[in-house]
NUFIZA-581025 format. One line per field, with one value per residue: z, x, y of N, C-alpha, C, O in turn. Coordinates in steps of 0.2 Angstrom, whole numbers, plus 5000, padded with zeros to 4 digits. Last residue first. Layout:
<pts>
npz	c(Z	...)
npx	c(X	...)
npy	c(Y	...)
capz	c(Z	...)
capx	c(X	...)
capy	c(Y	...)
cpz	c(Z	...)
cpx	c(X	...)
cpy	c(Y	...)
opz	c(Z	...)
opx	c(X	...)
opy	c(Y	...)
</pts>
This chain:
<pts>
npz	c(5124	5130	5141	5136	5133	5119	5108	5096	5084	5082	5081	5069	5061	5059	5058	5070	5069	5058	5062	5072	5071	5074	5064	5060	5058	5067	5073	5079	5083	5084	5079	5066	5062	5063	5052	5041	5042	5040	5031	5028	5023	5030	5032	5030	5024	5020	5033	5037	5028	5028	5033	5043	5054	5071	5084	5086	5088	5093	5096	5100	5098	5111	5121	5134	5149	5147	5146	5140	5127	5124	5125	5114	5104	5104	5101	5088	5083	5085	5076	5064	5060	5055	5042	5029	5018	5018	5025	5023	5009	5007	5010	4996	4983	4974	4968	4978	4987	4981	4980	4994	4999	4990	4993	5006	5004	4996	5004	5015	5008	5005	5017	5022	5013	5015	5032	5046	5057	5068	5072	5088	5098	5107	5110	5119	5114	5116	5110	5098	5089	5086	5091	5081	5070	5074	5075	5061	5056	5062	5057	5043	5044	5050	5041	5030	5035	5038	5026	5020	5025	5018	5006	5012	5017	5012	5005	4998	4989	4980	4977	4971	4973	4986	4993	4997	5009	5016	5015	5023	5035	5037	5039	5051	5063	5072	5071	5067	5073	5087	5090	5090	5108	5121	5128	5119	5113	5121	5118	5104	5105	5112	5102	5092	5099	5100	5086	5083	5091	5093	5099	5090	5082	5069	5065	5071	5062	5051	5055	5058	5045	5039	5044	5055	5065	5068	5056	5054	5060	5049	5039	5046	5048	5040	5046	5057	5052	5047	5059	5065	5056	5057	5071	5069	5060	5068	5078	5070)
npx	c(5352	5340	5346	5348	5354	5364	5378	5390	5402	5415	5423	5430	5422	5406	5396	5388	5383	5375	5365	5356	5343	5335	5329	5328	5319	5322	5339	5353	5368	5379	5391	5393	5398	5386	5379	5387	5385	5372	5360	5350	5344	5339	5350	5367	5378	5382	5384	5395	5406	5413	5424	5428	5433	5429	5433	5427	5413	5404	5386	5374	5357	5345	5331	5329	5324	5313	5309	5298	5302	5307	5295	5288	5296	5294	5280	5280	5287	5277	5267	5273	5274	5262	5260	5271	5274	5288	5297	5293	5293	5307	5318	5327	5314	5303	5299	5301	5292	5280	5279	5278	5267	5257	5258	5253	5240	5234	5236	5227	5215	5214	5213	5201	5192	5194	5200	5204	5198	5196	5186	5194	5203	5202	5190	5181	5168	5158	5142	5138	5151	5157	5170	5175	5175	5184	5196	5197	5200	5212	5220	5220	5225	5237	5244	5245	5254	5265	5269	5274	5287	5296	5297	5302	5314	5320	5325	5330	5344	5343	5341	5330	5333	5336	5326	5318	5323	5318	5305	5302	5306	5296	5285	5289	5299	5310	5321	5317	5305	5307	5315	5313	5312	5311	5303	5293	5289	5279	5268	5267	5265	5252	5244	5245	5239	5226	5223	5224	5213	5200	5187	5172	5162	5162	5172	5183	5185	5189	5201	5208	5210	5219	5232	5237	5243	5236	5235	5248	5252	5251	5259	5271	5281	5291	5294	5300	5311	5318	5321	5330	5340	5344	5349	5359	5368	5371	5379	5390)
npy	c(5286	5275	5261	5244	5228	5227	5225	5233	5236	5234	5223	5220	5212	5211	5202	5203	5215	5214	5204	5207	5210	5221	5228	5245	5256	5266	5266	5269	5270	5282	5287	5289	5277	5270	5276	5272	5258	5256	5259	5245	5233	5223	5215	5220	5218	5231	5237	5229	5231	5243	5247	5257	5253	5257	5261	5273	5270	5258	5258	5246	5242	5236	5233	5246	5255	5268	5282	5285	5286	5273	5266	5272	5268	5254	5253	5258	5247	5237	5242	5243	5229	5223	5226	5232	5239	5244	5236	5223	5222	5223	5215	5221	5224	5224	5212	5203	5208	5207	5193	5189	5196	5191	5177	5177	5182	5172	5161	5164	5165	5152	5145	5151	5145	5131	5130	5129	5140	5150	5159	5161	5158	5167	5179	5190	5202	5216	5221	5228	5236	5248	5246	5236	5244	5254	5246	5243	5255	5259	5249	5254	5267	5264	5256	5264	5273	5265	5261	5273	5277	5270	5278	5290	5287	5270	5256	5243	5237	5221	5208	5197	5184	5183	5187	5177	5175	5186	5184	5173	5179	5189	5180	5174	5181	5179	5188	5201	5203	5201	5212	5226	5228	5223	5232	5235	5223	5217	5225	5222	5208	5208	5214	5204	5193	5198	5198	5185	5179	5193	5200	5202	5207	5204	5212	5206	5195	5201	5207	5196	5191	5200	5199	5186	5180	5168	5162	5157	5146	5136	5141	5143	5134	5137	5149	5144	5137	5148	5155	5146	5147	5160	5159	5150	5157	5168	5161	5157)
capz	c(5127	5125	5139	5139	5136	5126	5109	5101	5086	5082	5086	5074	5064	5061	5052	5069	5075	5058	5056	5074	5069	5079	5066	5063	5053	5067	5067	5082	5079	5087	5086	5070	5062	5067	5059	5043	5043	5046	5030	5031	5018	5029	5028	5034	5026	5015	5028	5041	5029	5025	5028	5037	5049	5064	5081	5086	5081	5095	5091	5102	5096	5106	5117	5129	5145	5149	5148	5147	5130	5124	5129	5121	5105	5105	5108	5093	5082	5088	5083	5067	5062	5062	5047	5035	5019	5015	5025	5030	5013	5004	5015	5003	4986	4977	4964	4972	4989	4983	4974	4989	5002	4990	4986	5004	5008	4994	4998	5016	5012	5000	5013	5026	5014	5008	5026	5040	5054	5067	5065	5084	5092	5104	5109	5117	5118	5114	5115	5104	5091	5084	5094	5088	5070	5072	5081	5066	5054	5063	5064	5045	5041	5054	5048	5029	5033	5044	5031	5017	5027	5024	5006	5008	5021	5011	5011	4997	4995	4980	4983	4970	4966	4981	4991	4991	5004	5016	5011	5016	5033	5036	5033	5045	5059	5072	5073	5065	5066	5083	5089	5085	5102	5116	5131	5124	5110	5120	5125	5106	5101	5115	5108	5090	5097	5106	5090	5080	5093	5092	5099	5094	5089	5073	5062	5073	5069	5051	5053	5064	5050	5037	5044	5049	5062	5074	5059	5050	5064	5056	5037	5044	5053	5039	5039	5058	5055	5042	5054	5068	5057	5051	5069	5073	5058	5062	5080	5074)
capx	c(5356	5342	5341	5350	5348	5362	5371	5388	5395	5413	5419	5433	5428	5411	5400	5392	5387	5380	5370	5363	5345	5339	5325	5332	5319	5316	5334	5346	5364	5373	5391	5390	5403	5392	5377	5387	5392	5374	5367	5352	5347	5335	5344	5360	5375	5381	5379	5389	5403	5406	5425	5424	5438	5426	5435	5434	5415	5411	5392	5378	5363	5347	5337	5327	5329	5313	5316	5297	5299	5312	5300	5285	5295	5300	5283	5277	5290	5283	5265	5271	5280	5264	5255	5270	5267	5282	5298	5294	5287	5303	5313	5328	5321	5306	5299	5305	5299	5282	5279	5284	5274	5259	5259	5260	5245	5235	5239	5234	5218	5214	5219	5208	5193	5196	5195	5208	5196	5202	5187	5188	5203	5208	5190	5188	5170	5164	5146	5134	5148	5150	5166	5174	5171	5178	5193	5196	5194	5206	5218	5218	5218	5232	5242	5241	5247	5261	5267	5268	5281	5295	5295	5295	5309	5320	5324	5323	5341	5344	5345	5332	5330	5341	5331	5316	5325	5326	5308	5301	5310	5303	5285	5289	5294	5304	5322	5323	5305	5303	5318	5310	5313	5314	5309	5295	5294	5286	5271	5268	5271	5258	5245	5248	5246	5229	5222	5228	5220	5203	5194	5177	5163	5158	5166	5181	5183	5183	5195	5207	5206	5212	5229	5234	5247	5238	5229	5246	5253	5247	5252	5267	5275	5287	5291	5294	5306	5316	5317	5323	5337	5341	5344	5354	5365	5367	5373	5385)
capy	c(5291	5279	5267	5250	5232	5225	5226	5228	5236	5241	5223	5225	5209	5216	5203	5197	5214	5219	5203	5206	5203	5218	5222	5240	5250	5262	5267	5270	5265	5280	5285	5295	5283	5268	5276	5279	5260	5254	5262	5251	5238	5229	5213	5221	5212	5226	5239	5229	5225	5243	5242	5259	5255	5256	5254	5272	5273	5261	5259	5251	5241	5241	5230	5241	5251	5261	5280	5283	5292	5279	5264	5273	5275	5257	5251	5262	5254	5237	5240	5249	5233	5222	5228	5227	5237	5248	5244	5226	5222	5228	5216	5218	5222	5230	5219	5202	5208	5214	5197	5187	5197	5198	5179	5175	5186	5179	5161	5163	5171	5157	5144	5152	5152	5134	5128	5128	5134	5146	5158	5162	5153	5167	5171	5188	5196	5213	5218	5228	5230	5247	5251	5235	5238	5256	5249	5237	5252	5263	5249	5247	5265	5269	5253	5258	5275	5269	5256	5270	5280	5268	5271	5289	5289	5278	5259	5247	5240	5228	5210	5204	5186	5180	5192	5180	5170	5185	5190	5173	5173	5191	5184	5170	5183	5175	5181	5198	5204	5197	5206	5222	5231	5219	5230	5240	5228	5214	5225	5229	5211	5205	5217	5211	5193	5197	5205	5189	5177	5186	5201	5197	5209	5200	5213	5213	5194	5197	5211	5201	5187	5199	5206	5188	5185	5173	5164	5163	5152	5136	5139	5148	5133	5131	5149	5149	5134	5143	5158	5148	5141	5158	5164	5148	5150	5169	5165	5152)
cpz	c(5126	5128	5133	5137	5139	5127	5116	5103	5091	5084	5087	5080	5069	5064	5054	5063	5073	5063	5056	5068	5070	5077	5071	5066	5055	5063	5068	5076	5081	5081	5089	5077	5066	5068	5064	5050	5045	5047	5037	5031	5021	5025	5026	5029	5030	5017	5023	5037	5032	5025	5024	5031	5042	5059	5074	5083	5081	5089	5095	5098	5099	5104	5112	5125	5140	5145	5151	5150	5137	5128	5130	5126	5112	5107	5109	5100	5088	5088	5087	5075	5066	5064	5054	5040	5025	5017	5023	5030	5020	5008	5013	5008	4993	4979	4967	4967	4982	4984	4975	4983	4997	4993	4986	4997	5006	4997	4995	5010	5013	5002	5007	5021	5017	5009	5020	5035	5047	5064	5063	5076	5087	5098	5104	5116	5115	5118	5112	5110	5098	5085	5092	5092	5077	5072	5080	5073	5059	5061	5065	5052	5043	5051	5051	5036	5032	5042	5036	5022	5025	5027	5012	5008	5018	5016	5010	5004	4993	4987	4984	4977	4965	4974	4987	4988	4997	5011	5011	5012	5025	5033	5031	5039	5052	5067	5072	5066	5063	5076	5086	5084	5096	5109	5126	5127	5114	5117	5124	5113	5103	5111	5112	5097	5096	5104	5096	5084	5090	5093	5099	5093	5093	5081	5066	5071	5072	5058	5053	5062	5056	5042	5042	5049	5056	5071	5064	5053	5060	5060	5044	5043	5051	5043	5038	5051	5056	5046	5049	5063	5060	5051	5062	5072	5062	5060	5074	5075)
cpx	c(5353	5346	5344	5345	5350	5356	5370	5381	5394	5406	5417	5429	5432	5417	5406	5397	5391	5385	5376	5368	5352	5341	5329	5328	5324	5315	5328	5341	5357	5369	5384	5390	5400	5397	5382	5384	5392	5381	5370	5359	5349	5338	5339	5354	5368	5377	5377	5383	5396	5402	5418	5424	5434	5432	5433	5437	5423	5414	5398	5384	5367	5354	5338	5333	5326	5319	5317	5304	5299	5309	5305	5291	5293	5300	5289	5279	5287	5287	5272	5269	5278	5270	5257	5265	5266	5275	5292	5294	5287	5296	5308	5322	5321	5313	5302	5305	5303	5289	5282	5285	5279	5265	5261	5262	5252	5240	5240	5238	5225	5217	5219	5213	5199	5197	5198	5204	5200	5200	5193	5190	5197	5208	5197	5187	5177	5166	5152	5138	5144	5147	5158	5169	5169	5173	5186	5193	5192	5199	5212	5216	5216	5225	5237	5239	5243	5254	5263	5265	5274	5288	5293	5293	5302	5314	5325	5322	5334	5341	5346	5335	5331	5339	5336	5321	5323	5328	5315	5304	5309	5307	5292	5289	5294	5299	5316	5324	5312	5304	5314	5313	5310	5315	5314	5301	5296	5291	5278	5271	5272	5265	5251	5249	5249	5237	5226	5228	5225	5210	5198	5184	5167	5158	5160	5174	5180	5180	5189	5201	5204	5208	5221	5231	5243	5242	5231	5239	5250	5247	5247	5260	5270	5281	5288	5291	5299	5310	5314	5318	5330	5338	5340	5348	5359	5364	5368	5379)
cpy	c(5298	5285	5271	5256	5238	5229	5224	5229	5231	5242	5231	5226	5213	5213	5208	5197	5208	5217	5208	5204	5201	5211	5218	5234	5245	5256	5263	5271	5265	5276	5283	5293	5289	5274	5275	5280	5268	5258	5262	5253	5245	5234	5218	5219	5213	5220	5234	5232	5225	5236	5241	5254	5256	5258	5253	5266	5273	5264	5261	5252	5247	5240	5235	5238	5246	5258	5273	5281	5291	5285	5270	5271	5276	5264	5254	5260	5258	5243	5240	5248	5239	5227	5227	5230	5233	5246	5247	5234	5225	5228	5222	5220	5220	5229	5225	5208	5207	5214	5204	5191	5195	5199	5187	5177	5184	5183	5168	5164	5170	5163	5149	5151	5154	5142	5132	5125	5134	5140	5154	5162	5155	5162	5170	5180	5194	5207	5215	5226	5231	5240	5250	5239	5236	5250	5251	5240	5246	5259	5253	5246	5259	5267	5258	5255	5269	5271	5259	5265	5276	5271	5268	5282	5289	5280	5267	5250	5244	5231	5217	5207	5193	5182	5189	5185	5173	5180	5189	5178	5173	5185	5187	5174	5178	5176	5177	5191	5201	5197	5201	5216	5226	5222	5226	5238	5233	5219	5223	5229	5218	5208	5215	5215	5200	5197	5204	5196	5182	5185	5194	5200	5205	5202	5209	5214	5200	5196	5208	5205	5192	5196	5206	5195	5189	5179	5169	5166	5158	5142	5138	5146	5139	5130	5143	5149	5138	5139	5153	5151	5142	5151	5162	5153	5148	5162	5166	5155)
opz	c(5128	5133	5131	5133	5144	5123	5120	5099	5090	5086	5093	5084	5073	5070	5049	5062	5074	5063	5055	5070	5071	5081	5073	5070	5052	5065	5071	5074	5086	5076	5095	5081	5069	5073	5069	5053	5049	5053	5041	5030	5018	5023	5022	5024	5031	5014	5021	5037	5030	5022	5019	5025	5037	5060	5071	5081	5075	5085	5099	5096	5100	5108	5108	5125	5142	5139	5156	5156	5141	5132	5135	5131	5115	5111	5115	5105	5091	5093	5093	5079	5071	5070	5059	5042	5026	5017	5025	5034	5022	5009	5017	5009	4996	4977	4963	4963	4982	4983	4972	4981	4996	4990	4983	4997	5006	4994	4992	5009	5011	4999	5005	5021	5015	5006	5020	5033	5043	5067	5057	5074	5083	5093	5099	5120	5109	5124	5107	5116	5102	5083	5096	5096	5079	5075	5084	5075	5060	5065	5070	5053	5045	5054	5054	5037	5034	5045	5039	5023	5029	5031	5013	5009	5021	5017	5008	5008	4988	4989	4988	4982	4960	4969	4984	4982	4992	5007	5006	5006	5021	5029	5026	5033	5049	5066	5072	5063	5058	5072	5082	5078	5098	5105	5125	5129	5113	5120	5128	5114	5104	5115	5115	5097	5098	5108	5098	5085	5093	5096	5104	5088	5099	5085	5066	5074	5076	5059	5055	5066	5059	5043	5043	5055	5054	5075	5065	5053	5063	5063	5044	5044	5054	5040	5035	5051	5055	5042	5047	5063	5058	5048	5062	5071	5060	5057	5075	5074)
opx	c(5356	5345	5350	5341	5353	5353	5374	5378	5396	5404	5416	5431	5436	5416	5410	5401	5397	5391	5381	5373	5354	5341	5327	5323	5324	5312	5328	5339	5355	5369	5384	5388	5404	5399	5383	5386	5396	5382	5371	5363	5349	5335	5335	5354	5365	5373	5372	5378	5391	5397	5418	5425	5438	5435	5436	5442	5426	5418	5398	5387	5365	5358	5334	5338	5322	5319	5320	5305	5300	5312	5307	5292	5295	5304	5291	5280	5290	5291	5272	5271	5281	5270	5253	5265	5260	5271	5290	5292	5283	5293	5307	5321	5316	5318	5304	5309	5308	5293	5286	5290	5284	5269	5266	5268	5257	5244	5245	5244	5229	5221	5225	5218	5203	5201	5203	5204	5200	5200	5195	5195	5195	5212	5197	5184	5179	5164	5152	5137	5146	5141	5154	5165	5164	5167	5181	5188	5186	5194	5208	5211	5210	5221	5232	5233	5237	5249	5258	5259	5269	5285	5289	5287	5297	5309	5330	5318	5333	5336	5350	5331	5333	5343	5340	5322	5326	5333	5319	5307	5313	5312	5294	5292	5299	5295	5317	5328	5312	5304	5316	5314	5304	5318	5320	5305	5302	5297	5283	5276	5278	5269	5255	5253	5255	5241	5230	5234	5229	5213	5198	5186	5166	5156	5155	5170	5175	5174	5184	5197	5198	5202	5218	5228	5246	5243	5227	5239	5249	5242	5241	5255	5264	5276	5282	5285	5294	5305	5308	5312	5325	5333	5334	5342	5354	5358	5362	5373)
opy	c(5303	5287	5270	5255	5238	5232	5222	5233	5225	5247	5233	5230	5211	5211	5208	5193	5208	5218	5206	5202	5196	5206	5213	5236	5239	5252	5257	5277	5261	5278	5281	5298	5293	5276	5278	5284	5270	5261	5267	5249	5250	5239	5217	5222	5209	5217	5233	5229	5221	5235	5239	5256	5256	5263	5248	5266	5273	5260	5265	5247	5253	5237	5237	5241	5242	5259	5272	5280	5296	5288	5272	5275	5281	5267	5256	5264	5262	5245	5243	5252	5241	5228	5230	5236	5231	5250	5253	5237	5228	5234	5226	5226	5218	5232	5229	5210	5211	5219	5207	5193	5199	5203	5189	5179	5188	5186	5170	5167	5175	5166	5151	5155	5159	5145	5135	5119	5138	5135	5154	5165	5150	5163	5172	5177	5195	5207	5211	5228	5235	5239	5252	5237	5234	5251	5251	5237	5245	5260	5251	5243	5258	5267	5255	5253	5270	5271	5256	5264	5277	5268	5264	5281	5287	5277	5269	5247	5247	5228	5219	5207	5195	5181	5193	5187	5170	5181	5190	5177	5172	5187	5188	5172	5178	5171	5170	5188	5198	5192	5197	5213	5223	5218	5227	5243	5236	5219	5225	5233	5220	5210	5219	5219	5201	5199	5209	5199	5184	5189	5190	5202	5204	5198	5212	5217	5200	5196	5210	5207	5191	5198	5211	5197	5193	5184	5174	5172	5163	5144	5139	5150	5139	5127	5143	5149	5135	5138	5154	5149	5138	5150	5161	5150	5146	5162	5165	5152)
</pts>
């Protein structure tokens, strides 16, 4: 039942993406920064960072329209796309992208905030939207399960940074908990993980703590032995 609700929310999020894209766009924030404006997407990225300090990457697993698109594109290519090297690329992209935005802000004579700046659904907006959607879709069918999340997502590093700060400051946050004694090594958790994580191995180690976990709870709901649970707690 919980997964049906989650997937229903993701479908709705995807249907609303033409309207919410402005607040999640990696391109519109750059155009606004060029004009010395902190726009809606900049504010949303800041909120996601703060949100993740307690809620981890719940947004990625339950609300992200790009994630929803990838989940349905996985029917074309369902192989796992997850490794240290593949995951590293998104941080490089994020640092270069964010550094450029900060550079533009710093070179502005005066900064101003405008949540709806450049929010016009015109041909330029639609072209940018079409390009980003196409990149997400093609990248996923060429790589595999949530390949874009692993390798090129511009939002994930904000939330991963929030998780790291939470752990550093010993702030309780949403996380999975493993009961290794209950695990029978059936592998269902790993097979059902939309991020292609080796959940079974992490359960056996007694700790499910991965930067790539999107808190979707697929592993929790697929485990008949209740070897995985969740809650708000500090890092051990």
